[in-house]
N, CA, C and O atoms as a CHARMM CRD file, in Angstrom:
* protein
*
  364
    1    1 MET  N    -20.39600   0.08800 -21.53300 PROA 1      0.00000
    2    1 MET  CA   -21.29500   0.54500 -20.48700 PROA 1      0.00000
    3    1 MET  C    -22.68800   0.00700 -20.79500 PROA 1      0.00000
    4    1 MET  O    -23.19800   0.17400 -21.90300 PROA 1      0.00000
    5    2 ASP  N    -23.28000  -0.62000 -19.83200 PROA 2      0.00000
    6    2 ASP  CA   -24.61600  -1.18000 -19.99100 PROA 2      0.00000
    7    2 ASP  C    -25.63500  -0.16000 -19.48600 PROA 2      0.00000
    8    2 ASP  O    -25.98700  -0.15200 -18.30600 PROA 2      0.00000
    9    3 ILE  N    -26.09800   0.68800 -20.38200 PROA 3      0.00000
   10    3 ILE  CA   -27.02000   1.76000 -19.99800 PROA 3      0.00000
   11    3 ILE  C    -28.35400   1.18900 -19.52900 PROA 3      0.00000
   12    3 ILE  O    -28.99600   1.75000 -18.64000 PROA 3      0.00000
   13    4 ASN  N    -28.77000   0.07700 -20.12300 PROA 4      0.00000
   14    4 ASN  CA   -30.04200  -0.52900 -19.72200 PROA 4      0.00000
   15    4 ASN  C    -30.03600  -0.99100 -18.27000 PROA 4      0.00000
   16    4 ASN  O    -31.07800  -0.99200 -17.61400 PROA 4      0.00000
   17    5 MET  N    -28.88600  -1.37700 -17.77200 PROA 5      0.00000
   18    5 MET  CA   -28.77700  -1.84900 -16.39200 PROA 5      0.00000
   19    5 MET  C    -28.38900  -0.71500 -15.43800 PROA 5      0.00000
   20    5 MET  O    -28.30200  -0.92900 -14.22900 PROA 5      0.00000
   21    6 ASN  N    -28.15700   0.48300 -15.96900 PROA 6      0.00000
   22    6 ASN  CA   -27.71900   1.61200 -15.15100 PROA 6      0.00000
   23    6 ASN  C    -26.49800   1.25300 -14.31600 PROA 6      0.00000
   24    6 ASN  O    -26.40600   1.62200 -13.14500 PROA 6      0.00000
   25    7 LYS  N    -25.57400   0.53900 -14.91800 PROA 7      0.00000
   26    7 LYS  CA   -24.39200   0.07100 -14.21000 PROA 7      0.00000
   27    7 LYS  C    -23.15100   0.63900 -14.88400 PROA 7      0.00000
   28    7 LYS  O    -22.91400   0.40800 -16.07000 PROA 7      0.00000
   29    8 ILE  N    -22.37900   1.37000 -14.13000 PROA 8      0.00000
   30    8 ILE  CA   -21.10900   1.89000 -14.61200 PROA 8      0.00000
   31    8 ILE  C    -20.04800   1.44600 -13.61800 PROA 8      0.00000
   32    8 ILE  O    -20.22900   1.59200 -12.40900 PROA 8      0.00000
   33    9 ILE  N    -18.95300   0.91100 -14.11400 PROA 9      0.00000
   34    9 ILE  CA   -17.85500   0.49300 -13.25300 PROA 9      0.00000
   35    9 ILE  C    -16.69700   1.45400 -13.45900 PROA 9      0.00000
   36    9 ILE  O    -16.26400   1.69800 -14.58500 PROA 9      0.00000
   37   10 CYS  N    -16.20700   1.99200 -12.35900 PROA 10     0.00000
   38   10 CYS  CA   -15.09400   2.93400 -12.38200 PROA 10     0.00000
   39   10 CYS  C    -13.90400   2.29000 -11.68000 PROA 10     0.00000
   40   10 CYS  O    -14.00600   1.87200 -10.52700 PROA 10     0.00000
   41   11 GLY  N    -12.78100   2.21300 -12.37900 PROA 11     0.00000
   42   11 GLY  CA   -11.55200   1.70700 -11.77000 PROA 11     0.00000
   43   11 GLY  C    -10.79400   2.85200 -11.12500 PROA 11     0.00000
   44   11 GLY  O    -10.63600   3.91600 -11.72400 PROA 11     0.00000
   45   12 ILE  N    -10.32100   2.63300  -9.89200 PROA 12     0.00000
   46   12 ILE  CA    -9.60800   3.67300  -9.14200 PROA 12     0.00000
   47   12 ILE  C     -8.34600   3.06700  -8.54300 PROA 12     0.00000
   48   12 ILE  O     -8.35500   1.92400  -8.08500 PROA 12     0.00000
   49   13 ASP  N     -7.26000   3.83700  -8.54800 PROA 13     0.00000
   50   13 ASP  CA    -6.02400   3.42100  -7.89200 PROA 13     0.00000
   51   13 ASP  C     -5.37200   4.64700  -7.28800 PROA 13     0.00000
   52   13 ASP  O     -5.58200   5.77000  -7.74700 PROA 13     0.00000
   53   14 GLU  N     -4.57500   4.41900  -6.24900 PROA 14     0.00000
   54   14 GLU  CA    -3.88100   5.52800  -5.61800 PROA 14     0.00000
   55   14 GLU  C     -2.39500   5.20500  -5.51000 PROA 14     0.00000
   56   14 GLU  O     -1.98300   4.04600  -5.56500 PROA 14     0.00000
   57   15 ALA  N     -1.61000   6.25600  -5.35600 PROA 15     0.00000
   58   15 ALA  CA    -0.16500   6.12800  -5.16400 PROA 15     0.00000
   59   15 ALA  C      0.28500   7.23800  -4.23000 PROA 15     0.00000
   60   15 ALA  O     -0.32500   8.30500  -4.17100 PROA 15     0.00000
   61   16 GLY  N      1.35200   6.97400  -3.50800 PROA 16     0.00000
   62   16 GLY  CA     1.91500   8.00600  -2.65100 PROA 16     0.00000
   63   16 GLY  C      1.71000   7.78400  -1.17600 PROA 16     0.00000
   64   16 GLY  O      1.99400   8.67200  -0.37200 PROA 16     0.00000
   65   17 ARG  N      1.22000   6.61600  -0.79800 PROA 17     0.00000
   66   17 ARG  CA     1.00700   6.34800   0.62700 PROA 17     0.00000
   67   17 ARG  C      2.30900   5.99400   1.32400 PROA 17     0.00000
   68   17 ARG  O      2.43500   6.19400   2.53200 PROA 17     0.00000
   69   18 GLY  N      3.27200   5.47400   0.59100 PROA 18     0.00000
   70   18 GLY  CA     4.52300   5.03400   1.20000 PROA 18     0.00000
   71   18 GLY  C      5.53900   6.12400   1.48000 PROA 18     0.00000
   72   18 GLY  O      6.19700   6.08000   2.51900 PROA 18     0.00000
   73   19 PRO  N      5.69700   7.10300   0.59200 PROA 19     0.00000
   74   19 PRO  CA     6.71700   8.12800   0.80300 PROA 19     0.00000
   75   19 PRO  C      6.45400   8.97500   2.04600 PROA 19     0.00000
   76   19 PRO  O      5.31200   9.14900   2.47100 PROA 19     0.00000
   77   20 LEU  N      7.53500   9.49500   2.61300 PROA 20     0.00000
   78   20 LEU  CA     7.41700  10.34400   3.79800 PROA 20     0.00000
   79   20 LEU  C      7.01700  11.76900   3.45400 PROA 20     0.00000
   80   20 LEU  O      6.55000  12.50600   4.32300 PROA 20     0.00000
   81   21 ALA  N      7.19400  12.16500   2.20500 PROA 21     0.00000
   82   21 ALA  CA     6.85400  13.53500   1.79900 PROA 21     0.00000
   83   21 ALA  C      6.20800  13.49200   0.42100 PROA 21     0.00000
   84   21 ALA  O      6.38900  12.53800  -0.33600 PROA 21     0.00000
   85   22 GLY  N      5.46300  14.52400   0.11200 PROA 22     0.00000
   86   22 GLY  CA     4.83800  14.62100  -1.20100 PROA 22     0.00000
   87   22 GLY  C      3.35900  14.32900  -1.14600 PROA 22     0.00000
   88   22 GLY  O      2.82000  14.00500  -0.08800 PROA 22     0.00000
   89   23 PRO  N      2.69700  14.44500  -2.29100 PROA 23     0.00000
   90   23 PRO  CA     1.24100  14.27400  -2.33800 PROA 23     0.00000
   91   23 PRO  C      0.84000  12.80300  -2.39900 PROA 23     0.00000
   92   23 PRO  O      1.66200  11.93300  -2.68600 PROA 23     0.00000
   93   24 VAL  N     -0.41900  12.54500  -2.13000 PROA 24     0.00000
   94   24 VAL  CA    -1.02900  11.26300  -2.46300 PROA 24     0.00000
   95   24 VAL  C     -1.88600  11.53700  -3.69800 PROA 24     0.00000
   96   24 VAL  O     -2.58100  12.55100  -3.77200 PROA 24     0.00000
   97   25 THR  N     -1.82700  10.63000  -4.65500 PROA 25     0.00000
   98   25 THR  CA    -2.49100  10.82900  -5.94200 PROA 25     0.00000
   99   25 THR  C     -3.43000   9.66500  -6.21500 PROA 25     0.00000
  100   25 THR  O     -3.09900   8.51000  -5.94700 PROA 25     0.00000
  101   26 ALA  N     -4.59100   9.97700  -6.74400 PROA 26     0.00000
  102   26 ALA  CA    -5.54100   8.93800  -7.15300 PROA 26     0.00000
  103   26 ALA  C     -5.97500   9.20700  -8.58300 PROA 26     0.00000
  104   26 ALA  O     -6.11800  10.35400  -9.00500 PROA 26     0.00000
  105   27 ALA  N     -6.18000   8.12900  -9.31200 PROA 27     0.00000
  106   27 ALA  CA    -6.67600   8.22400 -10.67900 PROA 27     0.00000
  107   27 ALA  C     -7.89500   7.32300 -10.81300 PROA 27     0.00000
  108   27 ALA  O     -7.97500   6.26300 -10.19200 PROA 27     0.00000
  109   28 ALA  N     -8.83200   7.75700 -11.62700 PROA 28     0.00000
  110   28 ALA  CA   -10.04800   6.98800 -11.87800 PROA 28     0.00000
  111   28 ALA  C    -10.32400   6.98700 -13.37400 PROA 28     0.00000
  112   28 ALA  O    -10.05900   7.96700 -14.07000 PROA 28     0.00000
  113   29 VAL  N    -10.86000   5.87600 -13.85500 PROA 29     0.00000
  114   29 VAL  CA   -11.20300   5.79300 -15.27300 PROA 29     0.00000
  115   29 VAL  C    -12.43900   4.91000 -15.44700 PROA 29     0.00000
  116   29 VAL  O    -12.60900   3.90400 -14.75900 PROA 29     0.00000
  117   30 ILE  N    -13.28800   5.31200 -16.37700 PROA 30     0.00000
  118   30 ILE  CA   -14.43800   4.50200 -16.78400 PROA 30     0.00000
  119   30 ILE  C    -14.21300   4.14500 -18.24800 PROA 30     0.00000
  120   30 ILE  O    -14.16700   5.01700 -19.11600 PROA 30     0.00000
  121   31 LEU  N    -14.07600   2.85800 -18.50400 PROA 31     0.00000
  122   31 LEU  CA   -13.84700   2.36400 -19.85900 PROA 31     0.00000
  123   31 LEU  C    -15.12000   1.72500 -20.39900 PROA 31     0.00000
  124   31 LEU  O    -15.92900   1.20800 -19.62800 PROA 31     0.00000
  125   32 PRO  N    -15.30500   1.75600 -21.71300 PROA 32     0.00000
  126   32 PRO  CA   -16.46100   1.07400 -22.29900 PROA 32     0.00000
  127   32 PRO  C    -16.37400  -0.43400 -22.03800 PROA 32     0.00000
  128   32 PRO  O    -15.28200  -0.98000 -21.88500 PROA 32     0.00000
  129   33 ASP  N    -17.51900  -1.09100 -21.98900 PROA 33     0.00000
  130   33 ASP  CA   -17.55300  -2.54200 -21.75500 PROA 33     0.00000
  131   33 ASP  C    -16.72700  -3.31900 -22.77600 PROA 33     0.00000
  132   33 ASP  O    -16.14900  -4.35500 -22.44700 PROA 33     0.00000
  133   34 ASP  N    -16.66800  -2.82900 -24.00200 PROA 34     0.00000
  134   34 ASP  CA   -15.96800  -3.56500 -25.05400 PROA 34     0.00000
  135   34 ASP  C    -14.48000  -3.23000 -25.13800 PROA 34     0.00000
  136   34 ASP  O    -13.79700  -3.69300 -26.05100 PROA 34     0.00000
  137   35 PHE  N    -13.97400  -2.44100 -24.20900 PROA 35     0.00000
  138   35 PHE  CA   -12.55300  -2.08100 -24.20700 PROA 35     0.00000
  139   35 PHE  C    -11.75600  -3.24100 -23.63000 PROA 35     0.00000
  140   35 PHE  O    -11.90700  -3.58400 -22.45800 PROA 35     0.00000
  141   36 GLU  N    -10.91400  -3.84000 -24.45000 PROA 36     0.00000
  142   36 GLU  CA   -10.08000  -4.94900 -23.99600 PROA 36     0.00000
  143   36 GLU  C     -8.66000  -4.72100 -24.45500 PROA 36     0.00000
  144   36 GLU  O     -8.40900  -4.41400 -25.62100 PROA 36     0.00000
  145   37 ILE  N     -7.73600  -4.87500 -23.53100 PROA 37     0.00000
  146   37 ILE  CA    -6.32200  -4.79700 -23.85900 PROA 37     0.00000
  147   37 ILE  C     -5.55800  -5.61500 -22.82400 PROA 37     0.00000
  148   37 ILE  O     -5.73300  -5.42800 -21.62000 PROA 37     0.00000
  149   38 GLU  N     -4.72100  -6.51100 -23.29500 PROA 38     0.00000
  150   38 GLU  CA    -4.02300  -7.43000 -22.40100 PROA 38     0.00000
  151   38 GLU  C     -2.99500  -6.72800 -21.51700 PROA 38     0.00000
  152   38 GLU  O     -2.65300  -7.23900 -20.45000 PROA 38     0.00000
  153   39 LEU  N     -2.50700  -5.58500 -21.93300 PROA 39     0.00000
  154   39 LEU  CA    -1.46600  -4.89400 -21.17000 PROA 39     0.00000
  155   39 LEU  C     -1.97700  -4.27900 -19.87500 PROA 39     0.00000
  156   39 LEU  O     -1.18000  -3.88800 -19.02200 PROA 39     0.00000
  157   40 LEU  N     -3.30400  -4.18500 -19.71400 PROA 40     0.00000
  158   40 LEU  CA    -3.86300  -3.55300 -18.51800 PROA 40     0.00000
  159   40 LEU  C     -3.91400  -4.53200 -17.35200 PROA 40     0.00000
  160   40 LEU  O     -4.97800  -5.04500 -17.00600 PROA 40     0.00000
  161   41 ASN  N     -2.77600  -4.78200 -16.76200 PROA 41     0.00000
  162   41 ASN  CA    -2.70800  -5.62500 -15.57500 PROA 41     0.00000
  163   41 ASN  C     -2.00100  -4.88600 -14.45500 PROA 41     0.00000
  164   41 ASN  O     -2.61200  -4.54500 -13.44200 PROA 41     0.00000
  165   42 ASP  N     -0.72500  -4.64100 -14.63600 PROA 42     0.00000
  166   42 ASP  CA     0.07300  -3.99100 -13.60400 PROA 42     0.00000
  167   42 ASP  C      0.98200  -2.96600 -14.27000 PROA 42     0.00000
  168   42 ASP  O      1.94100  -3.32700 -14.95200 PROA 42     0.00000
  169   43 SER  N      0.67700  -1.69100 -14.07200 PROA 43     0.00000
  170   43 SER  CA     1.44500  -0.63200 -14.73500 PROA 43     0.00000
  171   43 SER  C      2.90600  -0.63700 -14.30200 PROA 43     0.00000
  172   43 SER  O      3.76200  -0.14200 -15.03500 PROA 43     0.00000
  173   44 LYS  N      3.20900  -1.18400 -13.13000 PROA 44     0.00000
  174   44 LYS  CA     4.59300  -1.22000 -12.65400 PROA 44     0.00000
  175   44 LYS  C      5.44900  -2.17900 -13.47000 PROA 44     0.00000
  176   44 LYS  O      6.67600  -2.08300 -13.45100 PROA 44     0.00000
  177   45 LYS  N      4.81800  -3.10000 -14.18200 PROA 45     0.00000
  178   45 LYS  CA     5.54500  -4.06200 -15.00300 PROA 45     0.00000
  179   45 LYS  C      5.71300  -3.58200 -16.44100 PROA 45     0.00000
  180   45 LYS  O      6.34700  -4.26400 -17.24600 PROA 45     0.00000
  181   46 LEU  N      5.15700  -2.42300 -16.77600 PROA 46     0.00000
  182   46 LEU  CA     5.23900  -1.88500 -18.13200 PROA 46     0.00000
  183   46 LEU  C      6.43100  -0.95600 -18.26800 PROA 46     0.00000
  184   46 LEU  O      6.82200  -0.28300 -17.31400 PROA 46     0.00000
  185   47 SER  N      7.00300  -0.92700 -19.46300 PROA 47     0.00000
  186   47 SER  CA     8.05100   0.05400 -19.73800 PROA 47     0.00000
  187   47 SER  C      7.41400   1.44200 -19.79800 PROA 47     0.00000
  188   47 SER  O      6.20200   1.56900 -19.97700 PROA 47     0.00000
  189   48 GLU  N      8.22600   2.46700 -19.64900 PROA 48     0.00000
  190   48 GLU  CA     7.70900   3.83800 -19.72400 PROA 48     0.00000
  191   48 GLU  C      7.06900   4.09500 -21.08600 PROA 48     0.00000
  192   48 GLU  O      6.03800   4.76200 -21.17600 PROA 48     0.00000
  193   49 LYS  N      7.67700   3.56900 -22.13500 PROA 49     0.00000
  194   49 LYS  CA     7.14500   3.75900 -23.49000 PROA 49     0.00000
  195   49 LYS  C      5.74800   3.14000 -23.62500 PROA 49     0.00000
  196   49 LYS  O      4.84800   3.76600 -24.18500 PROA 49     0.00000
  197   50 LYS  N      5.56200   1.91800 -23.11500 PROA 50     0.00000
  198   50 LYS  CA     4.25300   1.26400 -23.19200 PROA 50     0.00000
  199   50 LYS  C      3.22900   1.97500 -22.30600 PROA 50     0.00000
  200   50 LYS  O      2.06400   2.10700 -22.67900 PROA 50     0.00000
  201   51 ARG  N      3.67200   2.43200 -21.12700 PROA 51     0.00000
  202   51 ARG  CA     2.76600   3.17300 -20.23400 PROA 51     0.00000
  203   51 ARG  C      2.26800   4.44100 -20.90600 PROA 51     0.00000
  204   51 ARG  O      1.08000   4.75700 -20.84000 PROA 51     0.00000
  205   52 ASN  N      3.17000   5.16900 -21.55200 PROA 52     0.00000
  206   52 ASN  CA     2.78700   6.40800 -22.23500 PROA 52     0.00000
  207   52 ASN  C      1.83000   6.13700 -23.39200 PROA 52     0.00000
  208   52 ASN  O      0.88700   6.89700 -23.61100 PROA 52     0.00000
  209   53 ALA  N      2.07300   5.05400 -24.13400 PROA 53     0.00000
  210   53 ALA  CA     1.17800   4.69300 -25.23900 PROA 53     0.00000
  211   53 ALA  C     -0.20200   4.30100 -24.70700 PROA 53     0.00000
  212   53 ALA  O     -1.22000   4.66700 -25.29500 PROA 53     0.00000
  213   54 LEU  N     -0.23900   3.56300 -23.60200 PROA 54     0.00000
  214   54 LEU  CA    -1.51700   3.18800 -22.99200 PROA 54     0.00000
  215   54 LEU  C     -2.27200   4.40300 -22.48500 PROA 54     0.00000
  216   54 LEU  O     -3.49700   4.46600 -22.59800 PROA 54     0.00000
  217   55 GLU  N     -1.55300   5.36700 -21.92600 PROA 55     0.00000
  218   55 GLU  CA    -2.20600   6.59100 -21.44100 PROA 55     0.00000
  219   55 GLU  C     -2.96300   7.27500 -22.57400 PROA 55     0.00000
  220   55 GLU  O     -4.11400   7.67900 -22.40700 PROA 55     0.00000
  221   56 ILE  N     -2.31800   7.40000 -23.71000 PROA 56     0.00000
  222   56 ILE  CA    -2.94900   8.04600 -24.86500 PROA 56     0.00000
  223   56 ILE  C     -4.17000   7.25000 -25.31700 PROA 56     0.00000
  224   56 ILE  O     -5.23400   7.82200 -25.55800 PROA 56     0.00000
  225   57 LEU  N     -4.01700   5.93100 -25.43300 PROA 57     0.00000
  226   57 LEU  CA    -5.11800   5.06800 -25.87700 PROA 57     0.00000
  227   57 LEU  C     -6.29800   5.14000 -24.91200 PROA 57     0.00000
  228   57 LEU  O     -7.44600   5.27200 -25.33800 PROA 57     0.00000
  229   58 ILE  N     -6.01900   5.05400 -23.62100 PROA 58     0.00000
  230   58 ILE  CA    -7.09200   5.08100 -22.62100 PROA 58     0.00000
  231   58 ILE  C     -7.81900   6.41400 -22.64800 PROA 58     0.00000
  232   58 ILE  O     -9.04900   6.44900 -22.60400 PROA 58     0.00000
  233   59 LYS  N     -7.07600   7.51200 -22.72000 PROA 59     0.00000
  234   59 LYS  CA    -7.71700   8.83200 -22.74700 PROA 59     0.00000
  235   59 LYS  C     -8.56900   9.01700 -24.00200 PROA 59     0.00000
  236   59 LYS  O     -9.58800   9.70700 -23.96400 PROA 59     0.00000
  237   60 GLU  N     -8.15800   8.40600 -25.11100 PROA 60     0.00000
  238   60 GLU  CA    -8.94300   8.50000 -26.34900 PROA 60     0.00000
  239   60 GLU  C    -10.22000   7.66900 -26.28100 PROA 60     0.00000
  240   60 GLU  O    -11.26000   8.09800 -26.78100 PROA 60     0.00000
  241   61 LYS  N    -10.15800   6.49400 -25.67300 PROA 61     0.00000
  242   61 LYS  CA   -11.26100   5.53200 -25.71400 PROA 61     0.00000
  243   61 LYS  C    -12.16700   5.55800 -24.48800 PROA 61     0.00000
  244   61 LYS  O    -13.27700   5.02700 -24.53500 PROA 61     0.00000
  245   62 CYS  N    -11.72100   6.16000 -23.39900 PROA 62     0.00000
  246   62 CYS  CA   -12.49900   6.08000 -22.15900 PROA 62     0.00000
  247   62 CYS  C    -13.74900   6.95900 -22.20200 PROA 62     0.00000
  248   62 CYS  O    -13.86300   7.87900 -23.01200 PROA 62     0.00000
  249   63 ILE  N    -14.66600   6.64700 -21.31400 PROA 63     0.00000
  250   63 ILE  CA   -15.86800   7.45300 -21.14000 PROA 63     0.00000
  251   63 ILE  C    -15.53300   8.67700 -20.29600 PROA 63     0.00000
  252   63 ILE  O    -16.00600   9.77900 -20.57200 PROA 63     0.00000
  253   64 ALA  N    -14.70800   8.47600 -19.25900 PROA 64     0.00000
  254   64 ALA  CA   -14.27800   9.57700 -18.39200 PROA 64     0.00000
  255   64 ALA  C    -13.01300   9.16200 -17.65000 PROA 64     0.00000
  256   64 ALA  O    -12.77900   7.97700 -17.41800 PROA 64     0.00000
  257   65 TRP  N    -12.20300  10.14900 -17.28300 PROA 65     0.00000
  258   65 TRP  CA   -11.02400   9.89500 -16.45900 PROA 65     0.00000
  259   65 TRP  C    -10.73400  11.12500 -15.60400 PROA 65     0.00000
  260   65 TRP  O    -11.15500  12.23600 -15.92700 PROA 65     0.00000
  261   66 SER  N    -10.00800  10.90700 -14.50900 PROA 66     0.00000
  262   66 SER  CA    -9.65800  12.00500 -13.61500 PROA 66     0.00000
  263   66 SER  C     -8.42600  11.62600 -12.80100 PROA 66     0.00000
  264   66 SER  O     -8.21800  10.45600 -12.47700 PROA 66     0.00000
  265   67 VAL  N     -7.61700  12.62100 -12.47700 PROA 67     0.00000
  266   67 VAL  CA    -6.46700  12.45300 -11.58800 PROA 67     0.00000
  267   67 VAL  C     -6.54300  13.54500 -10.53700 PROA 67     0.00000
  268   67 VAL  O     -6.75800  14.71300 -10.86000 PROA 67     0.00000
  269   68 VAL  N     -6.36600  13.16200  -9.27000 PROA 68     0.00000
  270   68 VAL  CA    -6.44900  14.11000  -8.15400 PROA 68     0.00000
  271   68 VAL  C     -5.20000  13.97200  -7.29000 PROA 68     0.00000
  272   68 VAL  O     -4.76000  12.85900  -7.00100 PROA 68     0.00000
  273   69 HSD  N     -4.63300  15.09800  -6.88300 PROA 69     0.00000
  274   69 HSD  CA    -3.47700  15.13100  -5.98200 PROA 69     0.00000
  275   69 HSD  C     -3.90000  15.78900  -4.67500 PROA 69     0.00000
  276   69 HSD  O     -4.50800  16.86000  -4.68400 PROA 69     0.00000
  277   70 ILE  N     -3.58300  15.15800  -3.56200 PROA 70     0.00000
  278   70 ILE  CA    -3.82200  15.74400  -2.24600 PROA 70     0.00000
  279   70 ILE  C     -2.45500  16.14600  -1.69600 PROA 70     0.00000
  280   70 ILE  O     -1.59800  15.28400  -1.50000 PROA 70     0.00000
  281   71 PRO  N     -2.23400  17.43800  -1.44300 PROA 71     0.00000
  282   71 PRO  CA    -0.90900  17.91400  -1.03600 PROA 71     0.00000
  283   71 PRO  C     -0.54300  17.51700   0.39900 PROA 71     0.00000
  284   71 PRO  O     -1.40000  17.15600   1.20500 PROA 71     0.00000
  285   72 HSD  N      0.74800  17.59500   0.68200 PROA 72     0.00000
  286   72 HSD  CA     1.28900  17.16300   1.97000 PROA 72     0.00000
  287   72 HSD  C      0.65700  17.87400   3.15900 PROA 72     0.00000
  288   72 HSD  O      0.47600  17.26200   4.21200 PROA 72     0.00000
  289   73 ASN  N      0.31800  19.15200   3.01500 PROA 73     0.00000
  290   73 ASN  CA    -0.26500  19.86900   4.15800 PROA 73     0.00000
  291   73 ASN  C     -1.65100  19.32700   4.51900 PROA 73     0.00000
  292   73 ASN  O     -2.02400  19.32300   5.69200 PROA 73     0.00000
  293   74 VAL  N     -2.40900  18.87300   3.52900 PROA 74     0.00000
  294   74 VAL  CA    -3.71300  18.25900   3.81100 PROA 74     0.00000
  295   74 VAL  C     -3.50200  16.87800   4.44100 PROA 74     0.00000
  296   74 VAL  O     -4.21900  16.49900   5.36700 PROA 74     0.00000
  297   75 ILE  N     -2.52100  16.13400   3.94100 PROA 75     0.00000
  298   75 ILE  CA    -2.19800  14.83100   4.53300 PROA 75     0.00000
  299   75 ILE  C     -1.85700  15.00400   6.00900 PROA 75     0.00000
  300   75 ILE  O     -2.31600  14.23200   6.85100 PROA 75     0.00000
  301   76 ASP  N     -1.04900  16.02200   6.32000 PROA 76     0.00000
  302   76 ASP  CA    -0.67800  16.28700   7.71400 PROA 76     0.00000
  303   76 ASP  C     -1.90200  16.59300   8.57500 PROA 76     0.00000
  304   76 ASP  O     -1.93700  16.23400   9.75200 PROA 76     0.00000
  305   77 GLU  N     -2.88900  17.24400   8.00400 PROA 77     0.00000
  306   77 GLU  CA    -4.09200  17.62400   8.75800 PROA 77     0.00000
  307   77 GLU  C     -5.05400  16.45800   8.97200 PROA 77     0.00000
  308   77 GLU  O     -5.63500  16.32800  10.04900 PROA 77     0.00000
  309   78 ILE  N     -5.23100  15.60500   7.94900 PROA 78     0.00000
  310   78 ILE  CA    -6.28900  14.58500   8.03700 PROA 78     0.00000
  311   78 ILE  C     -5.75500  13.15700   8.08100 PROA 78     0.00000
  312   78 ILE  O     -6.55700  12.23100   8.20400 PROA 78     0.00000
  313   79 ASN  N     -4.50000  12.93600   7.99100 PROA 79     0.00000
  314   79 ASN  CA    -3.73400  11.68000   7.98900 PROA 79     0.00000
  315   79 ASN  C     -3.76400  11.01400   6.60900 PROA 79     0.00000
  316   79 ASN  O     -4.60600  11.32900   5.76700 PROA 79     0.00000
  317   80 ILE  N     -2.83300  10.09500   6.40200 PROA 80     0.00000
  318   80 ILE  CA    -2.63100   9.51700   5.07100 PROA 80     0.00000
  319   80 ILE  C     -3.81900   8.66400   4.61500 PROA 80     0.00000
  320   80 ILE  O     -4.17000   8.67900   3.43500 PROA 80     0.00000
  321   81 LEU  N     -4.43700   7.92700   5.53300 PROA 81     0.00000
  322   81 LEU  CA    -5.59200   7.11600   5.14400 PROA 81     0.00000
  323   81 LEU  C     -6.73100   7.99300   4.65200 PROA 81     0.00000
  324   81 LEU  O     -7.29100   7.74500   3.58400 PROA 81     0.00000
  325   82 ASN  N     -7.07500   9.01000   5.41700 PROA 82     0.00000
  326   82 ASN  CA    -8.16800   9.89600   5.00700 PROA 82     0.00000
  327   82 ASN  C     -7.81400  10.68200   3.75100 PROA 82     0.00000
  328   82 ASN  O     -8.69000  10.96200   2.93300 PROA 82     0.00000
  329   83 ALA  N     -6.54800  11.03900   3.58800 PROA 83     0.00000
  330   83 ALA  CA    -6.12500  11.73300   2.37200 PROA 83     0.00000
  331   83 ALA  C     -6.25700  10.81500   1.15600 PROA 83     0.00000
  332   83 ALA  O     -6.66700  11.25800   0.08400 PROA 83     0.00000
  333   84 SER  N     -5.91100   9.54000   1.32300 PROA 84     0.00000
  334   84 SER  CA    -6.06000   8.57000   0.23000 PROA 84     0.00000
  335   84 SER  C     -7.52600   8.39200  -0.14000 PROA 84     0.00000
  336   84 SER  O     -7.87900   8.37400  -1.31900 PROA 84     0.00000
  337   85 LEU  N     -8.37300   8.26100   0.87000 PROA 85     0.00000
  338   85 LEU  CA    -9.81200   8.11700   0.61600 PROA 85     0.00000
  339   85 LEU  C    -10.38600   9.36400  -0.04800 PROA 85     0.00000
  340   85 LEU  O    -11.22000   9.26300  -0.94800 PROA 85     0.00000
  341   86 LEU  N     -9.93900  10.54600   0.39700 PROA 86     0.00000
  342   86 LEU  CA   -10.39000  11.80000  -0.20500 PROA 86     0.00000
  343   86 LEU  C     -9.96400  11.88400  -1.67000 PROA 86     0.00000
  344   86 LEU  O    -10.75100  12.28800  -2.52600 PROA 86     0.00000
  345   87 ALA  N     -8.72100  11.50400  -1.95600 PROA 87     0.00000
  346   87 ALA  CA    -8.23300  11.53100  -3.33300 PROA 87     0.00000
  347   87 ALA  C     -9.05800  10.60600  -4.21600 PROA 87     0.00000
  348   87 ALA  O     -9.44400  10.97600  -5.32500 PROA 87     0.00000
  349   88 MET  N     -9.33000   9.39300  -3.71700 PROA 88     0.00000
  350   88 MET  CA   -10.11400   8.44000  -4.51500 PROA 88     0.00000
  351   88 MET  C    -11.55300   8.92000  -4.69500 PROA 88     0.00000
  352   88 MET  O    -12.12300   8.76700  -5.77600 PROA 88     0.00000
  353   89 LYS  N    -12.14200   9.49400  -3.65500 PROA 89     0.00000
  354   89 LYS  CA   -13.51000  10.01700  -3.76800 PROA 89     0.00000
  355   89 LYS  C    -13.57200  11.15500  -4.78400 PROA 89     0.00000
  356   89 LYS  O    -14.48700  11.20500  -5.60500 PROA 89     0.00000
  357   90 ASN  N    -12.60400  12.06500  -4.73200 PROA 90     0.00000
  358   90 ASN  CA   -12.61100  13.21900  -5.63300 PROA 90     0.00000
  359   90 ASN  C    -12.25100  12.84100  -7.06400 PROA 90     0.00000
  360   90 ASN  O    -12.66700  13.51500  -8.00700 PROA 90     0.00000
  361   91 ALA  N    -11.47900  11.76800  -7.23500 PROA 91     0.00000
  362   91 ALA  CA   -11.12800  11.32100  -8.58600 PROA 91     0.00000
  363   91 ALA  C    -12.37800  10.77100  -9.25100 PROA 91     0.00000
  364   91 ALA  O    -12.32500  10.33500 -10.40100 PROA 91     0.00000
C-alpha cells in the first residue's frame, strides 16, 4: 500500500449471478503492494486444497477482507444486477 500516494486498490469479485436460486456473493480483499503469488489468477483452475491454502495465506497477509451474501428475497426485490452491485459495494 502506497500511503504517500493515498492509493489503495481493492480487488472484488462476485459469484451467484447464474443460478436460478440462492444468494449472490461478493468478496473483496486489499493486499499489500509487495504481496506476490503466481497462483492468484483464476480460482476456478485451482484444486480445493490449493484454494483452501491460499485462503489462509491471504487472510493472514491482507490488509482487509470481506465477504457479503445477498439473499434470494432481496434479489427478487431489486433484481440480480442491483443485488450484485449491492454485494460488491457492501464487501
